[in-house]
C-alpha positions in Angstrom: 13.8 -15.8 21.5 16.1 -17.9 19.4 13.4 -20.5 19.0 11.1 -17.7 17.8 13.6 -16.6 15.3 14.0 -20.2 14.0 10.2 -20.5 13.5 10.1 -17.2 11.7 13.0 -18.3 9.4 11.1 -21.5 8.4 8.0 -19.5 7.5 10.0 -16.8 5.7 11.6 -19.3 3.4 8.2 -19.9 2.0 7.8 -16.1 1.3 10.8 -15.9 -1.0 9.8 -14.5 -4.4 9.0 -17.1 -7.1 7.2 -17.2 -10.4 4.4 -19.8 -10.4 2.4 -20.8 -13.5 -0.7 -19.2 -12.1 1.0 -15.8 -11.5 -0.5 -13.2 -13.7 1.9 -10.5 -14.9 0.3 -7.2 -15.7 1.3 -5.9 -19.1 -0.1 -3.3 -21.5 -3.1 -4.6 -23.3 -3.7 -7.4 -20.8 -7.3 -8.4 -20.1 -9.1 -8.4 -16.8 -12.7 -9.7 -16.7 -12.5 -9.8 -20.5 -12.1 -6.1 -20.7 -9.0 -4.5 -22.3 -7.0 -2.3 -20.1 -6.6 1.4 -21.2 -3.5 2.5 -22.9 -0.9 4.0 -20.5 -0.6 7.7 -20.5 1.8 10.1 -18.7 -0.7 12.8 -17.9 1.0 16.1 -17.4 4.4 14.7 -16.4 7.6 14.6 -18.4 9.3 11.5 -17.2 12.3 11.8 -19.6 14.8 12.6 -16.8 13.9 11.2 -13.4 16.1 11.8 -10.4 15.5 10.2 -7.0 16.8 12.0 -3.8 16.6 10.6 -0.3 18.3 8.4 2.2 18.3 4.7 2.8 14.8 3.9 1.5 15.7 5.6 -1.8 19.0 3.8 -2.0 17.4 0.3 -1.6 18.9 -0.4 1.8 17.5 -3.5 3.5 18.6 -6.1 6.1 21.0 -3.7 7.7 23.1 -2.9 4.6 23.2 -1.7 1.0 24.3 -4.2 -1.6 24.0 -4.7 -5.3 20.9 -6.8 -5.5 19.0 -4.5 -3.1 19.9 -1.5 -5.2 18.7 -3.2 -8.3 15.4 -3.7 -6.4 15.2 -0.2 -5.1 11.8 1.4 -5.5 13.2 4.3 -7.7 14.6 1.7 -10.1 11.2 0.0 -10.2 9.6 3.4 -10.9 12.1 4.1 -13.7 11.1 0.9 -15.4 7.5 2.0 -15.5 8.4 5.5 -16.5 10.4 4.1 -19.5 7.1 3.0 -21.0 6.0 6.6 -21.4 9.3 8.3 -22.4 11.4 7.8 -19.3 15.2 7.7 -20.0 18.1 5.8 -18.5 18.3 5.5 -14.7 21.8 5.1 -13.3 22.7 4.0 -9.8 26.0 4.0 -7.8 26.0 0.2 -7.5 28.0 -1.5 -4.8 30.7 -4.0 -5.8 29.1 -7.1 -4.2 26.1 -8.6 -2.4 27.9 -8.7 0.9 27.2 -5.2 1.8 29.3 -2.9 4.0 32.1 -0.6 3.1 35.9 -0.4 3.2 37.3 3.0 4.0 40.9 3.3 3.0 41.1 -0.5 2.6 39.8 -1.1 6.2 36.4 -2.5 7.1 34.4 0.0 9.1 32.2 -1.2 12.1 29.6 1.4 11.1 29.1 -0.1 7.7 28.8 -3.9 8.1 27.7 -6.7 5.8 24.0 -7.5 5.5 21.9 -9.6 7.9 20.7 -13.1 7.2 19.2 -15.9 9.3 21.7 -18.5 10.5 19.0 -20.9 12.0 18.8 -19.1 15.3 18.5 -15.5 14.5 19.7 -12.6 12.2 23.4 -12.4 12.0 25.9 -10.6 9.8 27.0 -12.3 6.6 30.6 -13.5 7.0 33.1 -12.1 4.6 34.8 -8.8 4.0 33.2 -6.0 2.0 34.8 -5.2 -1.3 33.3 -1.8 -1.9 35.8 0.9 -1.3 34.2 4.2 -0.3 37.3 6.2 -1.6 37.0 4.8 -5.1 35.0 7.7 -6.6 32.5 6.6 -9.2 32.0 8.5 -12.4 28.5 10.0 -12.5 26.1 11.5 -12.8 23.7 9.2 -11.0 19.9 9.4 -11.1 19.6 7.7 -7.7 21.0 10.0 -5.1 19.9 7.9 -2.2 22.4 8.2 0.7 21.9 6.0 3.7 22.1 8.0 6.9 21.5 11.4 5.4 19.5 13.8 7.5 17.5 16.7 6.1 20.2 19.3 6.5 22.9 16.9 5.1 21.2 17.1 1.7 22.3 20.8 1.3 25.7 20.5 3.1 28.5 21.1 0.7 31.1 19.0 2.6 28.9 15.8 2.9 30.8 14.2 0.0 34.3 15.4 0.9 36.7 12.5 1.8 38.6 14.9 4.0 35.6 15.2 6.3 35.2 11.4 6.9 37.4 11.4 10.0 35.4 14.1 11.7 32.1 12.5 10.9 31.0 15.4 8.7 30.9 13.4 5.5 29.0 10.2 4.5 31.0 7.5 2.7 28.0 6.5 0.5 27.9 10.1 -0.8 31.7 10.4 -1.0 31.9 7.6 -3.6 29.2 9.1 -5.8 29.5 12.9 -5.3 30.4 14.9 -8.4 33.1 16.8 -6.4 34.2 17.1 -2.8 32.2 20.4 -2.6 29.0 18.9 -4.1 25.7 18.7 -2.3 23.1 16.0 -2.8 20.5 18.5 -3.9 23.1 20.2 -6.1 24.0 17.0 -7.9 20.3 16.4 -8.5 19.5 19.8 -9.9 22.6 19.8 -12.1 21.0 17.1 -14.1 18.0 19.3 -14.9 15.4 16.7 -13.8 12.0 16.7 -15.4 10.6 14.6 -12.5 11.9 13.8 -9.0 11.1 11.9 -5.9 12.2 13.3 -2.5 11.7 10.5 0.0 11.7 10.5 3.8 13.5 13.8 4.1 13.4 13.9 7.9 13.4 10.2 8.5 16.9 10.0 9.8 16.3 13.2 11.8 14.3 11.0 14.2 15.5 7.5 13.5 19.1 8.3 14.4 17.9 9.3 17.9 15.4 6.5 18.2 17.7 3.8 17.0 20.1 4.5 19.8 17.3 4.6 22.4 17.2 8.3 22.8 20.8 8.2 24.1 22.1 11.6 25.2 24.8 11.5 22.6 22.2 11.8 19.9 19.7 14.5 19.2 16.5 15.2 17.2 16.8 17.8 14.4 15.3 21.1 15.5 12.0 21.6 13.6 13.1 25.0 12.4 16.2 23.4 10.8 14.1 20.8 9.1 11.6 23.4 7.8 14.4 25.5 6.3 16.1 22.4 4.7 12.9 20.9 3.3 11.7 24.3 1.9 15.0 24.9 0.2 15.2 21.4 -1.2 11.7 21.6 -2.8 12.2 25.2 -4.1 15.5 24.1 -5.7 14.1 20.9 -7.3 11.0 22.6 -8.7 12.8 25.8 -9.9 13.3 24.4 -13.4 9.7 23.3 -13.8 10.0 19.7 -12.6 7.2 17.9 -10.9 7.8 15.6 -8.1 6.6 13.4 -5.2 7.4 14.0 -1.5 6.7 11.9 1.6 6.0 12.5 5.2 7.7 10.7 8.1 6.2 7.6 9.8 6.1 7.1 13.6 8.8 4.9 15.0 6.2 2.9 16.9 5.0 1.5 13.6 8.4 -0.1 12.9 9.2 -3.6 14.3 12.7 -2.5 15.3 11.0 -0.8 18.3 8.1 -3.2 18.9 9.3 -6.8 18.5 11.3 -7.3 21.7 8.9 -7.5 24.7 9.5 -5.6 27.9 9.1 -8.8 29.9 11.0 -11.6 28.3 12.8 -13.1 31.4 11.9 -16.5 32.8 13.1 -17.3 36.3 13.1 -20.3 38.6 12.0 -19.8 42.3 15.6 -19.8 43.6 16.8 -17.1 41.2 13.8 -14.9 41.8 14.2 -15.3 45.5 17.8 -14.3 45.4 17.1 -11.3 43.2 14.5 -10.1 45.7 16.8 -10.6 48.7 18.7 -8.0 50.7 21.8 -9.3 48.9 20.5 -8.1 45.6 17.6 -5.7 44.7 16.1 -5.9 48.2 18.9 -3.5 49.3 18.1 -1.2 46.4 14.4 -1.1 47.3 15.2 -0.4 50.9 17.6 2.3 49.9 15.1 4.2 47.7 12.5 4.2 50.5 15.1 5.7 52.9 16.2 8.3 50.3 12.7 9.5 49.5 11.9 9.7 53.2 14.9 12.1 53.6 13.6 14.2 50.7 10.1 14.4 52.1 11.4 15.1 55.6 13.4 18.0 54.3 10.4 19.4 52.3 12.2 18.7 49.0 9.4 16.5 47.7 5.8 15.8 48.7 4.8 12.4 50.1 2.5 11.8 47.1 5.4 12.4 44.7 7.7 10.1 46.7 5.2 7.3 46.9 4.6 7.4 43.2 8.3 7.2 42.4 9.0 4.5 45.0 6.3 2.4 43.3 7.8 3.0 39.9 11.3 2.2 41.0 10.7 -0.9 43.2 12.2 -3.9 41.5 10.7 -7.3 42.1 10.9 -10.7 40.3 8.8 -13.8 40.5 9.0 -17.4 39.5 8.0 -18.2 36.0 8.0 -16.4 32.6 7.2 -12.7 31.9 9.6 -10.9 34.2 10.3 -7.4 33.0 13.9 -6.3 32.3 15.6 -3.7 34.5 16.4 -0.5 32.6 18.1 2.8 33.3 15.8 5.8 33.2 17.3 9.3 33.3 13.9 10.8 33.9 13.9 9.5 37.5 15.0 11.6 40.4 18.8 11.5 40.8 19.4 10.0 44.2 23.1 9.3 43.8 24.1 12.3 45.8 22.4 10.6 48.8 23.7 7.1 48.0 25.9 6.3 44.9 24.3 2.9 44.7 20.8 4.3 44.1 21.2 4.8 40.3 18.2 5.8 38.2 16.9 2.3 37.3 13.5 0.5 37.3 11.8 -2.4 35.6 10.4 -1.8 32.1 6.7 -1.6 31.5 4.6 -2.1 28.3 5.0 1.6 27.7 8.7 1.3 27.1 10.1 0.3 23.7 13.1 -2.1 23.7 15.1 -1.8 20.5 15.6 -4.9 18.4 19.4 -5.0 18.7 19.0 -5.6 22.5 17.5 -9.1 21.7 21.0 -10.3 20.9 22.1 -10.1 24.6 19.1 -9.8 26.9 19.3 -12.8 29.3 22.9 -13.5 28.5 25.8 -13.3 31.0 28.1 -10.3 30.6 30.8 -12.5 32.2 30.2 -16.1 31.0 29.6 -18.5 33.9 28.7 -15.7 36.3 24.9 -15.7 36.8 25.2 -12.4 38.7 26.0 -10.6 35.4 22.8 -11.4 33.4 22.0 -8.5 31.1 18.6 -7.0 31.7 18.4 -8.7 35.2 21.5 -8.1 37.3 22.8 -5.5 34.8 20.3 -2.9 33.7 19.8 -2.1 30.1 21.6 1.2 29.3 19.8 4.2 27.8 20.8 3.3 24.3 18.6 0.1 24.3 15.3 1.6 25.5 12.9 4.3 24.4 11.1 5.5 27.6 7.8 7.3 27.2 9.4 10.8 27.5 11.7 10.0 24.6 8.9 8.6 22.6 6.9 11.8 23.1 9.8 14.0 22.0 10.1 11.9 18.8 6.4 12.2 18.2 6.5 15.9 18.6 9.4 16.3 16.2 7.8 13.9 13.7 4.5 15.8 13.8 6.3 19.1 13.2 8.2 17.8 10.2 5.0 16.3 8.8 3.2 19.6 9.2 5.9 21.3 7.1 5.9 18.5 4.4 2.1 18.4 4.1 1.6 22.1 4.1 4.1 22.6 1.2 2.9 19.6 -0.7 -0.8 20.6 -0.5 -0.1 24.1 -1.6 2.1 23.3 -4.6 0.4 21.9 -7.7 3.7 20.5 -8.9 4.0 18.1 -5.9 2.2 14.9 -5.0 2.3 13.4 -1.5 2.8 9.8 -0.5 1.6 9.4 3.1 4.2 7.1 4.5 3.0 7.8 8.0 -0.4 6.2 7.4 1.1 3.5 5.1 3.4 2.2 7.9 0.6 2.4 10.4 -1.7 0.4 8.1 1.1 -2.2 7.7 1.2 -2.5 11.5 -2.4 -2.6 12.3 -4.2 -4.2 9.4 -1.8 -5.1 6.7 -2.0 -4.1 3.0 -3.4 -6.5 0.4 -2.1 -6.1 -3.1 -2.3 -8.7 -5.8 -1.7 -12.2 -4.3 -0.1 -10.9 -1.2 -1.0 -9.4 2.1 2.0 -7.5 3.7 2.3 -6.5 7.3 5.1 -4.9 9.3 5.7 -8.0 11.5 9.3 -8.9 11.6 10.1 -11.5 8.9 6.6 -13.0 9.0 5.0 -9.9 7.6 7.0 -9.7 4.4 7.2 -5.9 4.3 10.1 -5.1 6.7 13.6 -6.5 6.5 15.7 -8.1 9.2 16.8 -4.8 10.6 13.2 -4.0 11.6 13.3 -0.5 9.9 13.9 -0.8 6.2 11.5 -2.4 3.7 12.1 -5.8 2.0 12.4 -5.7 -1.8 8.7 -6.8 -1.9 7.9 -4.0 0.5 9.7 -1.6 -1.9 7.6 -2.9 -4.8 4.5 -2.2 -2.8 5.9 1.3 -2.1 6.6 1.9 -5.8 2.9 1.2 -6.5 1.9 3.7 -3.9 4.0 6.3 -5.6 2.3 5.5 -8.9 -1.1 5.9 -7.3 -0.1 9.3 -6.0 1.3 10.3 -9.4 -1.9 9.2 -11.1 -4.0 11.2 -8.7 -2.0 14.4 -8.9 -0.9 14.5 -12.5 -3.5 12.6 -14.5 -1.4 9.5 -15.5 -3.0 6.1 -15.4 -0.3 3.6 -14.3 -2.6 1.8 -11.9 -5.6 1.6 -14.2 -3.5 0.4 -17.1 -1.9 -2.3 -15.1 1.6 -0.8 -15.2 2.9 -1.5 -11.7 5.6 -3.7 -10.2 4.5 -7.3 -9.7 5.2 -8.1 -6.1 5.8 -11.8 -6.8 8.9 -10.8 -8.7 10.6 -9.4 -5.6 11.9 -11.3 -2.6 11.1 -10.9 1.1 14.6 -12.2 2.0 17.9 -12.8 0.3 19.9 -16.0 0.5 23.3 -15.9 2.2 24.7 -17.5 -0.9 23.6 -14.7 -3.2 26.4 -14.4 -5.8 
């Protein structure tokens, strides 16, 4: 897997943004096929006071962090530059102090807010160095970009989300703490206080599923109840449009269309004949296989399960390895019948199948020894992957149902409100995964690194991906409100934005 990462790095270096002589920048009054482009018009929109509300996508988060350069290349900042051509005003952002990323809280680095990722020649690693952005240094606002990484739908209306006193309990977000107008402010409240003439409300609901999915559906996390999302989204839209502002909203993509959940194969383990033989022996998984057969025979014999059900689960739980590449990792699966009351050694584990999704962060340790020098502690082989590293089909289905419910709310409200346009992020991310999106001189896909659209964390867009997203917003604005950003050539030039950032970025 390290060799794969190295290959991707070498290719990615060729994708870094540059300006070549043959690049054609689209400006007002440029010519295409000898025909002058039409003059830019705003349609029915007043762009004089644009406010962006959302979570990490809105903030410009990429490569596992928020940092100054990524904020400057946020899609709302790109939109503001286009809006400025038709009366748009200043667009302020709560910029980080550095290009390291991460946060200090009370002077101490926080493991939940780490520096950004970069390639070190073998794979993505965290940038060395200590963050210099202190979350408790409150910035003077107001800010037009109210993008708060990690915010869920109900957080946007929670009046303690920016209160430093709530950080210890986890009820506040340090990104909002440093930009909130007061400890009792809400994200939506800070937005509406600026009397916006136009707004974007992006991926409200994204973290409501991603937080659960990112941790493999771990039982310590939960999906936001659809009724809670419905209430939060409806209240946010009603508040933002109450003063006559027009805006753009988005739906929520499926996690299966993000490379964080699809890059690591379920069967990455190569084994020699001796190791495979040992793992299959009675001294290893052979004992487990025999134990589950005995346990299910007991359940069937006591009329606690049918033989058909028992046979199906025995087949699912039997663990077997073979010489060569392509051995599936062993995973924990809480959906299996709990046999530990019969035998504590019969934990709920099985080998992964192609229907399971292994999260990207598991790639850093699969195949490594938990105890160096002890081959009987290989992660994913002798030691099963815990729940937090795998999305099993049942968890994927729960995520899909929640996503579909959120999207039903978003699309119903957007389609019934003439002051709203909709950007279909669900279809956009699916197109990036299945076909790619060609725009200008580039074709972007969601492939990790190689595709150019998704950053090293496998979830957030690259700056070039955000430029593509900004163009999709402009398309939606044109269609809904009669402007002509696309037809007049007033869109971000993808070649101006990178797919990766140097570790030496000043």
